[in-house]
Structure formats: C-alpha cells, structure tokens
C-alpha positions in Angstrom: 0.0 0.0 0.0 1.3 3.4 -0.9 1.8 6.2 1.6 -1.0 8.2 -0.1 -3.4 5.3 0.3 -2.3 4.8 3.9 -3.0 8.4 4.8 -6.5 8.2 3.2 -7.3 5.2 5.4 -5.8 6.2 8.7 -5.6 9.5 10.6 -2.1 8.7 11.5 0.0 5.6 12.4 1.7 5.5 15.8 4.3 3.1 17.1 3.9 2.4 20.8 5.3 2.7 23.5 5.4 6.4 23.2 6.0 9.1 25.9 3.1 11.2 24.7 0.6 8.3 24.8 1.9 7.3 28.2 1.3 10.8 29.5 -2.2 11.0 28.1 -3.1 7.7 29.6 -1.7 8.7 33.0 -4.0 11.7 33.0 -7.2 9.6 32.7 -8.9 9.4 36.0 -11.7 7.4 37.4 -11.2 4.5 34.9 -8.3 2.6 36.5 -10.4 -0.6 36.5 -11.1 -0.2 32.8 -7.5 0.5 32.0 -6.3 -2.7 33.7 -9.1 -4.8 32.2 -8.6 -3.5 28.7 -4.8 -3.8 28.9 -5.1 -7.4 30.0 -7.7 -8.2 27.3 -5.5 -6.7 24.6 -2.4 -8.3 26.0 -3.6 -11.8 25.8 -5.3 -11.4 22.4 -2.2 -9.9 20.9 0.3 -12.1 22.8 -1.2 -15.3 24.1 2.2 -16.6 24.9 2.2 -14.4 28.0 -1.0 -16.0 29.2 0.5 -19.5 28.6 3.4 -18.6 30.8 1.0 -17.3 33.5 -1.0 -20.6 33.3 2.2 -22.7 33.6 3.3 -20.8 36.7 0.0 -20.6 38.6 -2.4 -23.3 37.2 -0.2 -25.9 35.4 -2.8 -28.6 35.4 -5.7 -26.4 34.0 -5.1 -27.5 30.4 -8.5 -26.4 29.1 -8.8 -23.1 30.8 -6.9 -20.9 28.3 -9.1 -21.8 25.4 -11.9 -19.8 26.9 -9.7 -16.7 26.8 -7.6 -17.1 23.6 -10.3 -18.3 21.3 -12.4 -15.1 21.5 -12.5 -12.9 18.4 -10.0 -10.0 18.5 -12.5 -7.3 19.0 -13.3 -5.0 22.0 -16.1 -2.5 22.1 -15.9 0.7 24.2 -19.3 2.2 24.6 -20.5 5.3 26.5 -21.6 8.9 26.6 -19.8 11.7 24.8 -16.8 12.9 26.8 -16.6 9.8 29.0 -12.9 9.1 28.0 -13.4 6.0 25.9 -11.7 7.4 22.8 -8.8 8.8 24.7 -8.3 5.4 26.4 -8.6 3.6 23.0 -5.9 5.9 21.5 -3.4 5.4 24.4 -4.0 1.9 25.9 -1.6 0.4 23.4 1.2 2.1 25.2 0.5 0.2 28.4 0.1 -3.1 26.4 3.4 -2.5 24.7 5.2 -1.9 28.0 3.4 -4.8 29.7 4.1 -7.3 26.9 7.5 -5.8 26.1 6.7 -5.5 22.3 6.0 -2.7 19.9 2.4 -1.9 19.0 1.3 -0.3 15.8 -1.8 1.8 16.2 -3.9 2.3 13.0 -6.8 4.7 13.7 -9.3 4.4 10.9 -10.0 7.9 9.4 -13.5 9.3 9.5 -13.0 10.4 5.9 -12.4 6.7 4.9 -16.2 6.1 5.4 -16.5 7.2 1.8 -18.7 9.4 -0.2 -21.6 7.0 -0.6 -20.5 5.7 -4.0 -21.4 2.2 -4.7 -18.8 -0.2 -3.4 -16.6 2.5 -1.9 -17.1 1.8 1.8 -16.7 -1.9 1.3 -13.4 -1.3 -0.6 -12.1 1.0 2.2 -13.0 -1.3 5.0 -11.4 -4.2 3.2 -8.3 -2.2 2.6 -8.0 -1.2 6.2 -8.3 -4.8 7.4 -5.8 -5.8 4.7 -3.3 -3.4 6.0 -3.8 -4.6 9.6 -3.6 -8.2 8.4 -0.3 -7.6 6.5 1.3 -5.7 9.4 0.3 -8.4 11.9 1.4 -11.2 9.7 5.0 -9.9 9.8 4.8 -10.0 13.6 3.4 -13.4 14.2 5.8 -15.9 15.8 5.5 -19.6 15.1 6.6 -20.3 18.6 6.9 -18.1 21.6 5.8 -14.5 22.1 4.7 -12.3 19.3 7.3 -9.9 17.9 4.8 -7.0 18.0 1.2 -6.2 17.7 -1.4 -4.2 15.8 -4.4 -2.3 17.0 -7.0 -1.2 14.4 -9.0 1.6 16.0 -12.5 2.4 14.8 -14.0 5.5 16.4 -17.7 6.4 16.0 -18.1 2.7 15.0 -21.9 2.9 14.8 -21.5 4.9 11.6 -19.6 2.1 10.0 -21.0 -1.1 11.6 -24.6 -0.1 12.2 -27.2 -2.9 12.4 -28.2 -4.5 9.1 -31.7 -5.0 10.6 -32.5 -1.3 10.0 -35.1 -1.0 7.3 -33.7 2.2 5.9 -30.2 0.8 5.6 -28.8 1.1 2.1 -27.4 -2.1 0.5 -24.0 -0.5 0.2 -24.0 0.0 4.0 -24.9 -3.6 4.5 -22.1 -4.6 2.3 -19.7 -2.5 4.4 -20.8 -4.2 7.6 -20.3 -7.6 5.9 -16.8 -6.6 5.0 -16.2 -5.5 8.6 -17.3 -8.8 9.9 -15.2 -10.7 7.4 -12.2 -8.6 8.4 -12.6 -9.5 12.1 -13.1 -13.2 11.3 -10.0 -13.2 9.1 -7.8 -11.8 11.9 -9.3 -14.4 14.3 -8.8 -17.3 11.9 -5.2 -16.2 11.2 -4.3 -16.2 14.9 -2.5 -12.9 14.3 -1.2 -10.5 17.0 -3.9 -7.9 16.1 -7.0 -6.6 17.7 -9.8 -4.2 16.7 -11.1 -1.6 19.2 -14.4 0.0 18.4 -15.7 3.1 20.1 -19.4 4.1 20.0 -22.0 6.3 21.6 -24.7 4.0 20.4 -24.1 0.4 21.4 -27.6 -0.6 20.4 -27.0 0.6 16.9 -24.2 -1.8 16.3 -25.0 -4.8 14.2 -25.8 -7.8 16.4 -23.2 -10.0 14.6 -20.5 -7.4 15.5 -21.6 -7.3 19.1 -21.6 -11.1 19.4 -18.0 -11.1 18.2 -16.8 -8.8 20.9 -14.4 -10.4 23.4 -15.6 -7.7 25.8 -17.8 -4.6 25.9 -16.7 -1.9 28.3 -19.4 0.7 29.2 -18.3 4.2 30.2 -20.4 6.4 32.4 -20.2 10.1 33.4 -18.0 10.7 36.4 -19.6 10.6 39.8 -18.9 13.2 42.5 -15.9 11.4 43.8 -14.4 11.1 40.4 -15.1 14.8 39.5 -13.5 15.8 42.8 -10.4 13.8 41.9 -10.1 15.6 38.5 -10.6 19.0 40.0 -8.2 18.4 42.9 -5.4 17.3 40.6 -5.8 20.2 38.2 -6.4 22.9 40.8 -3.6 21.9 43.1 -1.6 24.9 44.2 -4.3 27.5 43.3 -5.5 28.0 46.9 -8.7 25.9 46.8 -9.5 24.3 50.2 -11.0 20.8 50.4 -14.4 22.4 51.0 -14.0 24.6 48.0 -13.2 21.6 45.8 -16.2 19.7 47.2 -18.5 22.6 46.5 -17.1 22.9 42.9 -17.5 19.1 42.4 -21.1 19.4 43.6 -21.8 22.3 41.2 -20.7 20.0 38.3 -23.1 17.3 39.3 -26.7 16.6 38.9 -29.1 19.5 39.7 -32.8 19.7 40.5 -33.6 21.0 37.0 -30.8 19.0 35.3 -30.6 15.3 36.0 -27.1 14.8 34.6 -23.7 16.1 35.5 -20.5 17.2 33.7 -18.6 14.8 31.5 -14.8 14.5 31.9 -14.3 16.6 28.8 -16.8 19.2 30.1 -14.5 19.6 33.1 -11.1 19.5 31.4 -11.9 21.2 28.1 -14.5 23.7 29.1 -14.8 24.4 32.8 -11.2 24.6 33.9 -10.0 26.7 30.9 -13.0 28.9 31.5 -12.0 29.4 35.1 -8.4 30.3 34.1 -9.5 32.7 31.3 -12.0 34.4 33.6 -9.2 35.4 36.0 -6.5 36.1 33.4 -4.7 38.5 33.2 -5.4 40.7 36.2 -6.5 38.5 39.1 -5.9 35.1 40.7 -8.5 32.3 40.5 -11.1 32.7 43.2 -13.0 29.6 44.4 -16.3 31.4 44.8 -16.1 32.7 41.2 -15.1 29.2 39.9 -18.2 27.7 41.6 -20.3 30.5 40.1 -19.0 29.7 36.6 -19.6 26.0 37.1 -23.2 26.6 38.1 -23.8 28.8 35.0 -22.3 26.3 32.6 -24.5 23.7 30.9 -22.8 20.3 30.5 -23.1 18.3 27.3 -26.5 16.6 27.2 -26.5 12.8 27.4 -26.4 11.0 24.1 -29.6 8.9 23.6 -28.8 5.4 22.5 -32.0 4.4 20.8 
C-alpha cells in the first residue's frame, strides 16, 4: 500500500510505546479498572504466549482453561456517553500493552474520511483495505513459537457509523455490504491467529450490528464521572491554586446533577470547558477565586447525554 493510500485510510499511524501516549493515559482518572481490564484483554489477544506462561506458573494442570480466553475474536467495544474518556483510552491503551508485553504496538486509527462518499462499493473497498493493512502488518509480527514480535491495534471511532445494524429497514445495500466486509475482516484476523485486535468506540451500542456485538471479546461501558471522580479531577488540576478541600467539594457538587438537570458534567466538560473557563475568567489581572469558579460552574451547561435508541 502506498503512503498516499495509507494516509487516506488512517488519521495517523503510531508506534507504541510512546511518551506522549503514556502521559495522556496517565491523565485519565476514574477509569483505573477499565485501563487494567482493557490492557489485560488486549495483551492476551495480541500475545497469548504471555497467558500461557502465567498458566504454567499458577495453574499448570488447568489445560482447558486458556481456550476460553484465547479463542475469543480479536474485538473489543468501548461504549459510552460523549466525553466519557473512551476514545482517549482507546488511543493510548496500546502504550500500556506495549510496555506490559515488552513489544512494539502499531496503532492504526481508521480515518472518519475513509467512510467514503456513498458511491457504490466504496465503503466496502475502504473497510477491506483497512483490514488488509492490519492483516499484513500483523502477519509480519506473528511468531510460530513463543511471544509475538509485535502487535497491531486497528481503532474504529464512531463505530456505529460504520457497523450499524443491518436490521435497520432504511439501511442502504452499500452500508450492508460495508458491515459484511467489517465482519469478514474480524473473522480473518481471528482465523489467522494474528497479533492484532480491533477496538471500536461508539456512543450508540444498540445501533451496532448484532453480529458485530456477538464477536466482541468484551464490551466496556463508560459512564459520566460521579462526584468522587469529579472531585479527583478537580483536585489534581487545581492543586496549588488556593482551593481548600471544602472549595473543591463545592465545585464538584456544582458540576453534578441539579434539580432541573438530571445529569452532571462529562470528563471533557470539566477539562476542556470548565477549567479553561476558570483560568481565562481570572486572566490577566487576578488570581483564580474559588467562589467565582463555583459560580462559573453553576452557570455552565454540561453536554446533554447521548440517547442510545
């Protein structure tokens, strides 16, 4: 595949581990359990030799146990509301997997523009080409014996736009063909036993085709941060600005559910809108004042929840 074709398929290609990805992953809060779970899932799908070593060390007589883990299709779905951190995790988790398994990981994020312009056969060709690239890269890294020499993560953001249910009456035949190509791609990676995995991110889990959901080795659902998690984000970012613990708790409460608004702020509402707003409100003449920060939070409307229907 030429560099021009590659750029049209993928937003960028990244080799992990990478210090930038490591830093971004470390700044994710409130999702430690999901980070550990996802890293372990990807680790054993990409490099099952590591799981074999674990089994020999801890459960040497459990011969049939590993099949339940390693025979799952190489697909993980991250589902959740806008701004819940799923895409940031998907883009950076490969760094943790690379360090954990001591191999290089190639991240291939499918470009939104690769969804095509609706011309007959275009989306099917693009999906097929993306999986072909992932297959070729992973084939070079497969080891006949022992650990994989590396791994590949094919990342599909806004996956419901690409793999929506074929049961929808209004679905165009070209879209159905694209979903079929997507399923064939997953099955080909699985049948090849390659060190590759597909991560899909979606706001609309129910819109995904049932055959795609059935193939998922795991589905991780992301929620908006609760008050404790919001407090953690705020405390980390506002350290050194003179906020007392009571100030931080009041600010965390202001970013939560309200009598006339039954939903709180998303992670991105806090980090990309509220905190910059607090800084710019004080700049350039005054320090940040907790009372004013709380006032700004109460006046700001968080992103409405995405309805998965």
